[in-house]
MARMISE-644228 format. One record per residue (C-alpha): z, y, x. Coordinates in steps of 0.2 Angstrom, whole numbers, padded with zeros to 4 digits, always signed. Layout:
! residues N
ZYX/...
//
This chain:
! residues 641
-0069-0331+0044/-0071-0340+0028/-0055-0348+0021/-0054-0361+0008/-0039-0367-0002/-0031-0384+0000/-0039-0399-0010/-0022-0401-0018/-0010-0387-0020/+0008-0387-0014/+0022-0390-0027/+0038-0380-0028/+0053-0391-0028/+0058-0390-0047/+0072-0377-0051/+0084-0390-0058/+0083-0400-0041/+0089-0385-0031/+0107-0380-0029/+0110-0363-0021/+0126-0361-0011/+0123-0345+0000/+0133-0332+0006/+0121-0318+0003/+0114-0324-0013/+0129-0332-0022/+0137-0316-0029/+0120-0309-0034/+0115-0324-0044/+0132-0325-0052/+0131-0307-0057/+0113-0310-0063/+0120-0325-0074/+0137-0317-0079/+0134-0298-0081/+0115-0294-0081/+0110-0307-0094/+0125-0301-0105/+0120-0283-0102/+0102-0285-0107/+0105-0295-0122/+0116-0281-0128/+0102-0269-0125/+0089-0280-0134/+0100-0282-0149/+0098-0263-0153/+0078-0264-0152/+0069-0279-0148/+0079-0292-0157/+0081-0280-0172/+0062-0280-0174/+0062-0299-0175/+0076-0298-0188/+0065-0286-0199/+0050-0297-0199/+0061-0312-0203/+0068-0302-0217/+0051-0298-0224/+0052-0280-0220/+0036-0270-0217/+0042-0255-0207/+0056-0249-0196/+0049-0255-0179/+0060-0249-0165/+0055-0246-0146/+0039-0248-0137/+0025-0257-0145/+0026-0271-0133/+0045-0273-0136/+0043-0291-0140/+0040-0296-0121/+0058-0290-0116/+0065-0303-0128/+0053-0317-0120/+0058-0312-0103/+0076-0313-0107/+0073-0330-0114/+0064-0335-0099/+0078-0329-0088/+0092-0338-0098/+0082-0354-0098/+0081-0354-0080/+0100-0352-0079/+0101-0367-0092/+0091-0377-0079/+0105-0376-0066/+0121-0372-0075/+0129-0380-0090/+0133-0365-0101/+0136-0370-0120/+0138-0352-0125/+0122-0347-0117/+0113-0361-0124/+0119-0357-0141/+0113-0339-0140/+0096-0345-0133/+0094-0356-0148/+0099-0342-0160/+0086-0331-0152/+0073-0345-0153/+0076-0347-0171/+0074-0329-0174/+0057-0328-0165/+0051-0343-0174/+0056-0335-0191/+0045-0320-0186/+0029-0331-0183/+0016-0331-0197/+0008-0347-0204/-0008-0345-0193/+0002-0343-0178/+0001-0324-0175/+0016-0317-0168/+0019-0298-0164/+0033-0288-0172/+0025-0272-0170/+0008-0276-0179/+0017-0286-0192/+0029-0271-0197/+0018-0256-0194/-0001-0260-0192/-0006-0277-0199/-0023-0271-0202/-0026-0266-0184/-0022-0282-0175/-0033-0286-0160/-0042-0268-0161/-0035-0260-0146/-0034-0273-0132/-0032-0261-0118/-0016-0253-0123/-0007-0262-0137/-0002-0278-0127/-0003-0291-0140/-0010-0304-0127/+0002-0297-0114/+0017-0301-0126/+0009-0318-0130/+0009-0322-0111/+0027-0318-0109/+0031-0329-0125/+0021-0344-0116/+0031-0342-0100/+0048-0342-0109/+0042-0358-0119/+0038-0367-0103/+0054-0362-0094/+0064-0367-0110/+0055-0384-0112/+0057-0388-0093/+0076-0383-0093/+0081-0392-0109/+0067-0405-0113/+0066-0396-0131/+0051-0390-0140/+0057-0378-0151/+0050-0362-0142/+0036-0372-0135/+0030-0376-0153/+0030-0358-0157/+0020-0354-0141/+0007-0367-0144/+0004-0362-0162/+0001-0344-0156/-0010-0350-0142/-0020-0360-0154/-0023-0345-0165/-0028-0334-0150/-0041-0348-0145/-0048-0348-0163/-0049-0329-0162/-0056-0326-0144/-0073-0332-0137/-0092-0329-0136/-0097-0337-0152/-0105-0327-0166/-0088-0326-0176/-0077-0324-0161/-0069-0308-0154/-0076-0306-0137/-0063-0297-0127/-0050-0298-0114/-0031-0291-0112/-0029-0273-0106/-0012-0279-0098/-0015-0295-0090/-0002-0309-0089/-0008-0321-0102/-0020-0329-0089/-0006-0336-0078/+0004-0341-0094/-0010-0351-0101/-0011-0361-0086/+0008-0364-0086/+0006-0369-0104/-0009-0381-0100/+0001-0389-0086/+0015-0393-0098/+0005-0399-0113/-0011-0405-0104/-0021-0395-0118/-0037-0391-0108/-0042-0378-0120/-0028-0367-0114/-0034-0368-0096/-0051-0364-0103/-0045-0349-0112/-0037-0342-0096/-0054-0345-0087/-0063-0336-0101/-0052-0321-0100/-0054-0320-0081/-0073-0323-0082/-0076-0310-0096/-0066-0297-0087/-0076-0282-0081/-0092-0288-0090/-0102-0273-0098/-0101-0280-0116/-0082-0284-0114/-0076-0269-0104/-0060-0262-0109/-0061-0244-0116/-0048-0230-0116/-0041-0230-0133/-0033-0214-0140/-0029-0221-0158/-0012-0226-0151/+0000-0218-0138/-0005-0223-0120/+0007-0228-0106/+0005-0211-0097/+0008-0200-0111/-0009-0192-0111/-0024-0193-0122/-0037-0196-0109/-0037-0207-0093/-0032-0199-0077/-0047-0193-0066/-0045-0207-0054/-0052-0218-0068/-0067-0208-0072/-0084-0211-0066/-0096-0197-0071/-0084-0192-0084/-0083-0209-0091/-0069-0222-0091/-0073-0234-0078/-0060-0248-0082/-0052-0249-0065/-0035-0244-0073/-0036-0262-0080/-0046-0270-0066/-0060-0271-0078/-0072-0260-0067/-0082-0275-0061/-0081-0294-0063/-0067-0301-0054/-0079-0310-0041/-0086-0293-0036/-0070-0284-0033/-0065-0279-0015/-0050-0267-0017/-0034-0268-0027/-0036-0255-0041/-0027-0247-0055/-0011-0252-0063/-0002-0262-0050/+0008-0274-0062/-0008-0278-0071/-0016-0281-0055/-0003-0293-0048/-0002-0303-0065/-0021-0305-0064/-0022-0311-0047/-0008-0323-0050/-0018-0330-0065/-0034-0331-0054/-0024-0341-0041/-0018-0353-0054/-0036-0356-0059/-0041-0359-0042/-0027-0371-0040/-0035-0381-0055/-0053-0378-0051/-0055-0377-0033/-0067-0363-0035/-0071-0356-0017/-0078-0339-0023/-0063-0334-0033/-0052-0339-0018/-0063-0328-0007/-0060-0314-0019/-0041-0316-0019/-0041-0316+0001/-0052-0300+0001/-0040-0292-0011/-0025-0298-0003/-0031-0291+0014/-0034-0274+0006/-0017-0273-0001/-0007-0279+0013/-0016-0269+0027/-0019-0253+0018/-0010-0251+0002/+0008-0259+0004/+0024-0250+0008/+0035-0257+0022/+0047-0262+0008/+0034-0273+0000/+0032-0260-0014/+0015-0257-0021/+0007-0243-0031/+0011-0225-0025/+0005-0215-0041/+0016-0212-0056/+0003-0206-0068/-0004-0223-0070/+0009-0234-0061/-0003-0240-0048/-0015-0240-0033/-0025-0225-0027/-0034-0225-0011/-0031-0233+0006/-0016-0227+0016/-0009-0217+0001/+0008-0222+0004/+0019-0206+0000/+0037-0208+0001/+0047-0195-0010/+0035-0197-0024/+0032-0216-0022/+0031-0225-0038/+0032-0243-0031/+0037-0250-0048/+0050-0265-0047/+0039-0275-0058/+0025-0273-0046/+0035-0279-0032/+0040-0294-0043/+0021-0297-0047/+0018-0298-0028/+0031-0311-0026/+0022-0321-0040/+0005-0319-0032/+0010-0323-0014/+0020-0338-0020/+0004-0344-0028/-0007-0340-0013/+0006-0351-0002/+0003-0365-0014/-0016-0364-0012/-0015-0363+0007/+0002-0369+0015/+0001-0353+0025/+0017-0344+0031/+0008-0326+0030/+0010-0326+0011/+0029-0330+0012/+0030-0316+0024/+0024-0303+0011/+0034-0312-0002/+0050-0311+0008/+0047-0293+0012/+0045-0289-0007/+0060-0299-0012/+0073-0293+0000/+0068-0274-0001/+0056-0269-0016/+0064-0281-0028/+0082-0282-0023/+0084-0263-0023/+0078-0263-0041/+0096-0269-0048/+0113-0261-0044/+0126-0271-0036/+0136-0273-0051/+0120-0279-0061/+0120-0266-0075/+0108-0252-0069/+0090-0253-0063/+0077-0244-0054/+0060-0242-0062/+0052-0234-0047/+0058-0236-0030/+0054-0221-0018/+0057-0222+0000/+0064-0204+0001/+0075-0195-0012/+0083-0178-0013/+0097-0185-0022/+0091-0185-0040/+0084-0202-0041/+0096-0215-0049/+0096-0231-0058/+0098-0232-0077/+0106-0244-0088/+0090-0246-0098/+0073-0238-0101/+0062-0233-0116/+0050-0245-0107/+0062-0258-0101/+0050-0271-0093/+0059-0271-0076/+0077-0276-0080/+0073-0292-0088/+0059-0295-0074/+0072-0294-0061/+0083-0306-0071/+0070-0320-0073/+0066-0318-0055/+0084-0320-0048/+0087-0334-0061/+0072-0344-0054/+0075-0341-0035/+0078-0359-0032/+0059-0362-0035/+0054-0351-0021/+0065-0360-0007/+0056-0377-0005/+0039-0385-0008/+0031-0402-0006/+0013-0406-0001/+0002-0421-0008/+0008-0432+0007/+0026-0428+0003/+0027-0417+0018/+0041-0403+0015/+0041-0385+0017/+0057-0374+0020/+0050-0357+0015/+0066-0346+0012/+0082-0346+0022/+0094-0349+0007/+0109-0360+0009/+0112-0375-0003/+0103-0391-0005/+0088-0399-0014/+0084-0416-0020/+0067-0423-0017/+0057-0438-0017/+0048-0444-0001/+0038-0460-0003/+0049-0466-0017/+0065-0463-0008/+0078-0451-0014/+0081-0438-0001/+0093-0423+0000/+0089-0408+0010/+0103-0397+0015/+0102-0378+0022/+0116-0369+0031/+0113-0351+0035/+0120-0334+0036/+0103-0326+0033/+0098-0311+0034/+0113-0307+0044/+0116-0322+0056/+0104-0329+0069/+0105-0348+0065/+0099-0359+0052/+0102-0378+0051/+0092-0390+0039/+0099-0407+0037/+0092-0423+0030/+0102-0435+0019/+0094-0451+0015/+0100-0470+0013/+0083-0477+0021/+0073-0469+0035/+0058-0459+0029/+0042-0454+0037/+0037-0436+0034/+0033-0419+0041/+0046-0406+0039/+0039-0388+0040/+0052-0374+0043/+0045-0356+0042/+0046-0344+0056/+0045-0327+0049/+0033-0314+0055/+0046-0302+0062/+0053-0317+0073/+0047-0316+0091/+0060-0326+0099/+0065-0343+0091/+0074-0359+0099/+0073-0375+0090/+0084-0391+0092/+0083-0408+0084/+0100-0416+0083/+0105-0404+0097/+0091-0407+0108/+0079-0393+0112/+0061-0394+0106/+0046-0384+0112/+0039-0374+0098/+0025-0361+0095/+0033-0346+0086/+0016-0339+0081/+0011-0355+0071/+0020-0349+0055/+0030-0365+0054/+0040-0376+0065/+0033-0393+0060/+0042-0409+0065/+0033-0425+0061/+0044-0440+0063/+0055-0454+0055/+0070-0445+0048/+0087-0454+0045/+0102-0448+0037/+0112-0436+0047/+0097-0429+0056/+0097-0410+0057/+0084-0396+0063/+0092-0380+0069/+0083-0364+0071/+0091-0350+0082/+0081-0333+0081/+0085-0317+0088/+0087-0302+0075/+0084-0286+0086/+0083-0270+0077/+0064-0265+0076/+0058-0247+0076/+0043-0248+0064/+0029-0235+0065/+0015-0233+0051/-0004-0234+0054/-0011-0217+0060/-0020-0215+0043/-0004-0214+0034/+0000-0195+0034/+0017-0196+0027/+0024-0206+0041/+0016-0198+0055/+0029-0195+0069/+0042-0205+0061/+0050-0222+0063/+0059-0234+0052/+0072-0247+0056/+0070-0265+0051/+0081-0280+0056/+0075-0297+0051/+0068-0296+0033/+0078-0280+0029/+0071-0263+0029/+0085-0249+0032/+0087-0232+0026/+0100-0217+0029/+0110-0210+0015/+0118-0193+0016/+0135-0201+0012/+0135-0209+0029/+0129-0193+0039/+0136-0177+0045/+0119-0168+0042/+0106-0169+0029/+0094-0184+0033/+0079-0171+0035/+0089-0163+0049/+0089-0180+0059/+0078-0183+0074/+0077-0201+0081/+0073-0206+0098/+0064-0223+0096/+0069-0228+0113/+0087-0224+0111/+0099-0239+0110/+0107-0244+0093/+0119-0257+0088/+0123-0267+0072/+0140-0268+0064/+0146-0280+0051/+0154-0270+0038/+0162-0282+0025/+0170-0269+0014/+0153-0259+0012/+0140-0263-0002/+0148-0280-0004/+0145-0284+0014/+0131-0278+0025/+0127-0275+0043/+0123-0257+0047/+0113-0250+0061/+0121-0237+0071/+0116-0226+0086/+0114-0209+0093/+0102-0196+0086/+0099-0178+0087/+0101-0165+0073/+0092-0149+0070/+0105-0137+0063/+0101-0121+0054/+0117-0111+0055/+0107-0097+0063/+0092-0097+0052/+0098-0084+0039/+0090-0082+0022/+0072-0082+0027/+0062-0095+0018/+0049-0095+0031/+0048-0088+0050/+0035-0086+0063/+0033-0101+0075/+0044-0098+0090/+0058-0088+0081/+0075-0094+0081/+0075-0110+0070/+0093-0116+0074/+0097-0128+0088/+0098-0147+0092/+0115-0155+0093/+0120-0173+0096/+0123-0183+0080/+0125-0201+0075/+0114-0211+0063/+0121-0225+0052/+0108-0234+0042/+0110-0247+0028/+0099-0259+0020/+0087-0251+0008/+0092-0262-0006/+0109-0255-0006/+0105-0236-0008/+0111-0227-0023/+0126-0238-0026/+0139-0225-0019/+0140-0206-0020/+0124-0197-0024/+0114-0189-0010/+0098-0188-0001/+0090-0204+0007/+0076-0207+0019/+0068-0223+0026/+0055-0214+0037/+0065-0203+0050/+0057-0190+0061/+0056-0192+0080/+0051-0174+0084/
//
């Protein structure tokens, strides 16, 4: 079936117009605001900010950290700007202004801005596009500048960004004197479209189109450079990226022109940022061929290459995709940044179509693959997110390559942008169940939407409408993919709905005090994987609502590997207010294979005594909460036999 995007994209309700007041998210967002941003600023001061100071002071050496260290400062600025859009915080505002002044002082007269090359290799600018990330860093600068401008109305960082964008536009192109090349790590494409939407400068949009169109062309194919250290620590690309012994470009999604690509390949974060940028261009141009490519890639990822948690990219060697159904558990990479990138891409695909399936994937990634990426206290982070652990994998306060922590911070700080959207006819979409309110305009009338919910624990959500004058509009409230039984009432009167439609859509004249309530069952589901996923054969995983569950050794009397789950056995949920800042656990009977009689033999012939099965109990917690207590083994997928 051929799918086409909407003629006009749906617009998120702006962050400044959304106030979150939600039992599940309040503490997390406050921790992000009060703890995580402060923690990350302190970390940046030791490396990234110090590099900007050295450039400002005229030094010509002494760069610290990864060569793309600048991007972490830009992501911090973006996150802090989102906070300023929703909170009056003079102290944070002063700190943001100081960092912007520092960044501006490091910019050269022609607009170029990259502390690594200014300090260490000024003669090698734009010579290693695949690995040195000049354009990637620029993209994060542009995103920070747009966020800051929208939050404050100021142009201080926007002026820095447009000067650099102008310089890049002067350097790159297909002209005789231009550098014809594309970024190895994508991200600038989506950022240029953001910059275009704020400035109305069409050449920024055109430059994004150029980078997308040139990617994968023979005379613009990215090569594996060895003149600088690469991200995998080796001197040659992994075998998966070799074709007849030659570098094939798939690591950077440069193996084919984008319109010819059919499977998600290579570095998963790069891929997500590329597809997000392509989706932004489709929104601007309406190009059907590019949209069909995105649909093909999305289908491949979500049906063959995505974890139950919404994580993507199983391989650590190149931080990315391999082949269909390679979804190993203990060695899963599933980088936090990749799950965040999936949120970005699916958000844009929804805006192009208004289809709930994209939010289903977004929600899965957000509540599992992303949320697990930060500790409950907001100071430690996962880079990779396995679905099984022997007890040695833990979050860390920072990393040598610290892309994930500020990425989590900017997503959480901008969460309000993902809750609501409006269509060109002023119809309204409620996409995430997050308590609070949003101020919107419907046909010139000021309207406040309210949302009361105990999601993801409770079974009821009420959307209220407050308006001084009656309004005609359609209210669309998403019905998640996991929901099989939903009851809907309007002002207390039941409505007939189709839960398979993706949205409950009510078109009527709304008056102040109207409310739409959704009551949905939240049963515990026993999930099984496709038979082609070898790691999950004869295993089940628990899911309740959007949350995937796991077992941790600290809650069990036996090791997780000894448990055997009867998929038909009854389980129950229990509210545990004092556990992991308040969760609902899943508890039930299981069997345990004991090894008391095994002895010291490492192997035995089949049929010899291998212990006996005993009764046991299983307690499962939400996956996002693991590794916040005593260390120990963990599993998502549990054996049935």
